[in-house]
C-alpha positions as CSV (number, residue, x, y, z in Angstrom):
1,M,43.5,-29.0,-28.5
2,K,46.0,-30.9,-26.6
3,K,48.3,-28.0,-26.7
4,F,45.8,-25.6,-25.1
5,P,44.1,-27.6,-22.4
6,W,43.9,-24.5,-20.5
7,L,41.6,-23.1,-23.3
8,V,39.1,-25.9,-22.8
9,L,39.0,-25.4,-19.0
10,L,38.5,-21.7,-19.4
11,T,35.8,-22.0,-21.9
12,A,33.8,-24.7,-19.6
13,A,34.3,-22.3,-16.5
14,I,32.8,-19.2,-18.5
15,C,30.0,-21.2,-19.6
16,A,29.3,-22.9,-16.2
17,S,29.6,-19.2,-14.9
18,S,27.3,-17.8,-17.3
19,G,24.8,-20.8,-16.7
20,D,24.8,-20.0,-13.0
21,K,24.0,-16.1,-13.8
22,L,21.1,-17.2,-16.1
23,G,19.9,-19.6,-13.5
24,F,19.9,-17.0,-10.8
25,A,18.2,-14.4,-13.0
26,G,15.7,-17.1,-14.2
27,Q,14.9,-17.8,-10.6
28,A,14.6,-14.1,-9.7
29,A,12.1,-13.5,-12.5
30,E,10.0,-16.4,-11.4
31,L,9.4,-15.0,-8.0
32,P,5.7,-14.1,-7.5
33,S,5.3,-10.4,-7.5
34,V,2.8,-8.3,-5.3
35,E,1.7,-4.7,-5.9
36,V,1.5,-2.9,-2.6
37,A,-0.2,0.6,-2.1
38,L,2.0,2.5,0.2
39,P,1.4,6.1,1.5
40,E,3.7,8.9,0.3
41,D,4.1,10.2,3.9
42,G,4.2,8.9,7.5
43,M,5.6,5.7,9.0
44,F,4.1,3.2,7.1
45,G,5.6,4.8,3.9
46,L,8.9,4.8,5.7
47,C,8.5,1.0,6.3
48,G,7.5,0.2,2.9
49,Q,10.5,2.1,1.7
50,Y,12.8,0.0,3.9
51,V,11.4,-3.3,2.5
52,L,12.2,-2.0,-1.1
53,D,15.8,-0.7,-0.1
54,K,16.9,-3.6,2.0
55,A,15.3,-6.1,-0.6
56,I,13.8,-7.9,2.4
57,D,10.9,-9.1,0.0
58,R,13.3,-11.0,-2.2
59,K,14.8,-12.9,0.8
60,H,11.3,-14.2,1.5
61,G,10.6,-15.3,-2.2
62,V,8.3,-12.3,-3.0
63,V,8.9,-9.1,-5.0
64,V,7.0,-6.3,-3.7
65,K,6.1,-3.6,-6.3
66,A,5.3,-0.2,-4.7
67,R,2.2,1.7,-5.9
68,W,2.8,5.1,-4.0
69,A,-0.1,7.3,-3.4
70,A,-1.5,9.8,-0.8
71,L,-2.6,8.2,2.4
72,A,-6.2,8.1,1.8
73,E,-5.8,7.1,-1.8
74,A,-3.5,4.3,-0.8
75,E,-6.3,2.9,1.5
76,K,-8.8,3.2,-1.3
77,L,-6.7,1.5,-3.8
78,V,-6.8,-1.6,-1.8
79,A,-10.3,-1.2,-0.7
80,L,-11.4,-1.2,-4.4
81,G,-9.2,-4.2,-5.2
82,T,-7.2,-1.8,-7.8
83,V,-4.0,-2.9,-5.9
84,P,-4.2,-6.2,-4.0
85,V,-2.3,-5.5,-0.9
86,G,-1.5,-2.2,1.0
87,L,-2.4,0.2,3.9
88,T,-5.4,-0.1,5.8
89,T,-6.8,0.2,9.4
90,S,-9.1,-2.0,11.5
91,E,-11.4,1.0,11.7
92,S,-11.4,1.3,7.8
93,A,-11.9,-2.2,7.4
94,I,-15.1,-2.3,9.5
95,R,-16.4,0.5,7.1
96,A,-15.4,-1.4,3.9
97,N,-17.0,-4.5,5.2
98,L,-20.4,-2.9,6.0
99,S,-20.3,-1.5,2.5
100,D,-19.8,-5.2,1.3
101,I,-15.9,-4.9,0.3
102,K,-14.5,-7.7,2.1
103,L,-11.3,-6.2,3.5
104,R,-8.9,-8.6,5.7
105,L,-5.9,-7.6,7.8
106,I,-2.6,-9.5,7.2
107,Q,-0.1,-7.9,9.5
108,P,0.0,-4.9,12.0
109,N,2.7,-2.1,11.5
110,Q,2.9,0.0,14.3
111,T,1.0,1.7,17.4
112,P,-0.9,4.6,17.5
113,H,1.5,7.4,16.6
114,N,-0.3,10.6,17.8
115,S,0.3,13.3,20.2
116,I,-2.0,16.0,21.4
117,L,-0.1,19.4,21.4
118,V,-0.5,22.5,23.3
119,R,1.4,25.7,23.5
120,K,4.4,25.3,26.1
121,D,2.9,28.2,28.1
122,A,-0.7,27.1,28.1
123,P,-2.3,26.4,31.4
124,Y,-4.0,23.2,30.4
125,K,-3.0,20.1,32.5
126,S,-5.6,17.6,31.0
127,L,-7.9,17.1,28.1
128,K,-10.8,18.1,30.4
129,D,-9.3,21.7,30.7
130,L,-10.0,22.1,27.0
131,Q,-13.6,22.0,27.3
132,G,-15.3,24.5,25.0
133,K,-11.9,25.3,23.5
134,P,-11.1,25.1,19.6
135,F,-9.2,21.9,19.1
136,A,-7.9,20.6,15.8
137,V,-8.3,17.1,15.2
138,P,-8.2,14.4,12.3
139,P,-11.5,13.7,10.1
140,E,-14.0,11.2,11.3
141,I,-13.1,8.5,9.0
142,T,-9.7,8.1,10.7
143,S,-8.3,5.8,13.2
144,A,-7.0,8.8,15.1
145,Y,-10.3,10.2,15.5
146,N,-12.1,6.8,16.3
147,Q,-9.8,6.3,19.0
148,F,-10.1,9.7,20.4
149,D,-13.7,9.3,20.5
150,Y,-13.4,6.0,22.2
151,M,-10.9,7.3,24.8
152,M,-13.3,10.4,25.8
153,K,-16.4,8.2,25.9
154,K,-14.8,6.0,28.4
155,E,-14.5,9.2,30.4
156,G,-18.2,10.1,29.7
157,I,-17.5,12.8,27.3
158,Q,-19.1,13.4,23.8
159,I,-16.3,15.2,21.9
160,E,-18.6,16.7,19.6
161,K,-20.3,18.8,22.4
162,F,-17.2,19.1,24.6
163,F,-14.7,20.7,22.3
164,Q,-15.0,23.0,19.6
165,L,-13.6,20.6,16.9
166,K,-11.9,21.6,13.7
167,K,-11.3,18.5,11.6
168,L,-8.2,18.7,9.4
169,G,-5.6,16.6,7.9
170,A,-2.0,16.7,9.4
171,A,-0.6,19.8,7.4
172,G,-3.9,21.8,8.5
173,I,-3.8,20.8,12.1
174,S,-0.2,22.0,12.2
175,A,-1.1,25.2,10.4
176,T,-4.1,26.2,12.5
177,L,-2.1,25.5,15.8
178,E,0.8,27.8,14.6
179,R,-1.5,30.4,13.5
180,G,-3.3,30.4,16.8
181,E,-6.7,29.6,15.8
182,V,-6.8,26.5,18.1
183,E,-5.8,25.7,21.5
184,A,-4.6,22.1,20.8
185,G,-3.8,19.8,18.0
186,Y,-4.1,16.1,17.6
187,S,-1.1,15.5,15.5
188,W,0.7,12.3,13.9
189,E,4.3,11.4,14.1
190,A,6.8,12.9,13.0
191,H,4.6,16.1,12.2
192,A,4.6,16.5,16.0
193,S,8.3,16.4,16.3
194,K,8.4,19.2,13.8
195,L,6.2,21.4,16.0
196,L,8.1,20.3,19.1
197,A,11.5,21.0,17.6
198,T,10.5,25.0,17.6
199,G,10.2,25.0,21.4
200,K,6.8,26.7,21.4
201,Y,4.7,23.5,22.0
202,R,4.4,20.4,24.6
203,V,2.7,17.3,24.6
204,L,-0.4,17.4,26.7
205,V,-1.4,13.6,25.9
206,T,0.0,10.7,24.2
207,P,-3.2,8.7,22.9
208,R,-1.3,5.5,22.6
209,D,-0.6,5.7,26.3
210,E,-4.2,6.2,27.2
211,M,-5.3,3.3,24.6
212,N,-3.0,1.0,26.5
213,R,-4.2,2.1,29.9
214,I,-7.9,1.7,28.9
215,L,-7.3,-1.7,27.3
216,N,-4.8,-2.9,29.9
217,T,-2.4,-4.0,27.1
218,K,1.3,-2.9,26.4
219,V,0.8,-2.8,22.8
220,K,-2.3,-1.1,21.0
221,M,-1.8,-2.0,17.3
222,L,-2.6,0.5,14.4
223,G,-1.9,0.4,10.6
224,W,-2.3,-2.7,8.9
225,L,-0.9,-4.6,5.8
226,G,-4.4,-5.5,4.2
227,T,-6.1,-7.0,1.3
228,V,-9.5,-8.2,0.0
229,D,-10.8,-11.4,0.9
230,S,-10.9,-12.9,-2.7
231,W,-7.0,-12.2,-3.2
232,A,-6.4,-13.8,0.2
233,A,-8.4,-16.9,-1.0
234,K,-6.3,-17.3,-4.1
235,N,-2.9,-16.3,-2.6
236,G,-2.9,-18.0,0.7
237,A,0.8,-19.2,0.3
238,L,1.9,-15.4,-0.1
239,V,0.1,-14.3,3.5
240,P,2.9,-15.8,5.7
241,K,5.6,-14.5,3.4
242,L,4.2,-11.0,3.5
243,R,4.2,-11.5,7.2
244,A,7.8,-12.7,7.4
245,I,8.7,-9.5,5.5
246,W,7.1,-7.1,7.5
247,Q,8.1,-8.7,10.8
248,E,11.8,-8.7,9.4
249,M,11.4,-5.1,8.4
250,L,10.0,-3.9,11.7
251,K,12.8,-5.4,13.7
252,A,15.4,-3.5,11.6
253,V,13.8,-0.2,10.6
254,Q,13.5,1.0,14.2
255,N,17.1,0.6,14.9
256,D,18.3,2.2,11.6
257,E,18.8,6.1,12.1
258,E,20.4,6.5,8.8
259,H,17.2,5.2,6.6
260,F,15.1,7.6,8.9
261,R,17.3,10.6,8.2
262,K,17.6,9.7,4.4
263,Y,13.9,9.8,4.0
264,A,12.9,12.2,6.9
265,K,12.2,15.2,4.4
266,R,10.1,13.1,2.0
267,F,7.9,11.1,4.5
268,F,7.7,13.8,7.3
269,G,8.9,17.2,6.0
270,L,11.8,17.1,8.7
271,E,14.8,18.7,7.8
272,G,16.8,20.7,10.3
273,A,19.4,19.2,12.8
274,E,16.9,19.6,15.8
275,E,13.9,18.2,13.9
276,L,15.8,15.0,12.7
277,K,17.3,14.3,16.1
278,L,13.7,14.7,17.9
279,G,12.0,13.2,15.0
280,W,14.1,10.1,15.2
281,S,13.8,9.7,18.8
282,R,10.2,10.2,19.1
283,T,9.1,8.2,15.9
284,R,11.0,5.0,16.8
285,Q,8.9,4.4,20.0
286,F,5.8,4.1,17.8
287,F,6.8,0.8,15.9
288,L,5.7,-2.3,17.1
289,P,8.3,-4.1,19.7
290,P,11.0,-5.8,17.4
291,D,10.0,-9.1,19.0
292,F,6.1,-8.6,18.3
293,P,4.6,-11.8,17.1
294,W,1.7,-12.0,14.8
295,P,-0.7,-13.7,14.6
296,D,-0.9,-13.4,18.4
297,R,-4.0,-14.6,20.4
298,A,-3.8,-12.5,23.2
299,N,-3.3,-8.9,21.2
300,L,-6.1,-10.1,18.7
301,E,-8.5,-10.2,21.5
302,I,-7.3,-6.8,22.6
303,E,-8.1,-5.5,19.1
304,K,-11.4,-7.1,18.7
305,R,-12.4,-6.0,22.2
306,Y,-11.6,-2.3,21.3
307,L,-13.8,-2.6,18.0
308,R,-16.6,-4.3,19.9
309,E,-16.6,-1.7,22.6
310,A,-16.2,1.0,20.0
311,T,-19.4,-0.4,18.3
312,E,-21.3,-0.6,21.3
313,M,-20.5,3.3,21.9
314,G,-21.9,4.0,18.6
315,I,-18.6,4.9,16.9
316,F,-19.5,2.3,14.3
317,P,-23.0,1.0,13.2
318,K,-24.3,-1.8,15.3
319,E,-24.2,-4.1,12.4
320,A,-20.2,-3.9,12.8
321,I,-20.4,-6.6,15.5
322,G,-21.2,-9.1,12.9
323,V,-17.8,-8.5,10.8
324,I,-15.3,-8.0,13.5
325,D,-14.3,-11.6,13.7
326,A,-13.9,-11.9,10.0
327,L,-11.6,-9.0,9.6
328,F,-8.4,-11.0,10.9
329,L,-6.6,-13.3,8.5
330,P,-5.6,-16.6,10.4
């Protein structure tokens, strides 16, 4: 063996290297995993995909396992406890809690990402000009509908009486607008960009801006990472990790045009050069600010105020007042 000291050293080095690799593999295998329900379209899906692609979860000591589903189904999976964590909204959480499903909100994801579109040559200058007109809007159970109802009630308008509402999903809103069956459409981003890229439509109102004005805030939150209270109670150590993952993702995704373009067709149905260009410039404005802190007392109080006022307006049952404070995990 004295003739081959290099062989001894090489063998030792290989063994050490293998041991390190096995150690890292073992460490990765020991990371706690969390299944997260993600919608197959829209901004929340784009954000979830970014976490996976960039392995942001592992940097914070968690493995996120995605359960992809249609938007409404993703929310349902969380509410039923089938998937422990995933997409929800404060409005959905209220309804769930009133049905004794104790949904809790972990981390906000974005701001209201809707636009009210009309034909480019339409004479309308405000929402009040649409009185008595056919108007395509999301269903009553959506945050978009609830916030629209809230906005208009603040103006003394009952939307069910004031407009001819047609309640549809994103694709249906676009289709009825393009067929000329309605005078206005309350569309999500980046579905709105697809319509705007045709040059046939313009934005009449951006609901986010109206909500900010009414609530006297710079940031109205929408779209949450949520869970049920029993999971949060058993997995309290994972809550700050999930927040850290989401906050790091939000800082980066809104500046990553390549990621948007890669998934624009899948999440938004955008394909052409003009659609992609417009979609990116418009979509990125609806993310939370890159330095947005959570938890944050001031913004928490804004959200609670909105929910309380909406309840007082009759948008939610009066019993909702008793569950609002419990919705938000500390």
